N, C-alpha and C positions, 0 to 999 in steps of 0.2 A: 654450466646454467644451476642453480640446485634444483629438487624436486620443486623444497617448495614457492620457488620464484616459477614456474615452466606454470603448475596449477593452478597459483594466481594472475595465469596470463588464458589462458584456455576460462579460468571462470565465467561465469557469467558473474555479471552484479544479479543481488534480489532487489526490487521493486521497491523505493522506503519511502515515499508517496499513492496517494490513490482518487478518486472522484467519489463519489455514488450521493443519488436525498438531494445532485446539487451543494454537497456538502463537496468542501477539500481537504483530505489525512493527510498524518503521513507518520512513521512509524519511526517512535521515539527508543534511545536507550540510555537509561540512567548512569547515574554516573555510581555504582552499584550494579551493570552489565543487564539487566529487566530492559526488554522493553515493552513496547506499553504505544497505547493508538491517542493520537491526537487533531481532535478536527472541527471545521472552521465550519458555519456556512452562512449561505446570508441568510436566512428571513429565522427568525423563531417559528415556521413555520416545518422544513425542512427537517430543525433542530428536529428538532421530536418527529418528526416520520423515523430521522433514522435511529432515533430512541425507540420507538415503537418496533420500531423494524430488530432494532440492538437483545431488544427484552427478551424475543421469541425463542427458539433452539434456530440453531450451524447447523448445518449442512453439511459437513463439510470433507472435497473427494480430493483420491492422488488419480490424476492421472498424469503420468506424465509421457506424452503427441498434447498437451497443447502447451502449446507456442506461447504466451502474450507480451506484452508489445501496446509501450509509451504508447497513449493516446498524446498526439497531433499539437501541440496549443495554437488557437491564432493568433495574429501574427494580428495588429488595430493599427487600422486606415487611416 
């Protein structure tokens, strides 16, 4: 097995979708390799709240002990 294949099997995939302020977002990669967010909100209020948060300063931290997990989606009954 090649080193690339071993790394591929042992590397966890990065999350590409998220939920924040009642809005669902995803990371999209364009044809030229650049990434950006595309976010859909249920209401104008949710959209406005998220927009006001994104206009403020962002604090990004590196914490290797953090375990990111996907939130389970509730099944409709």
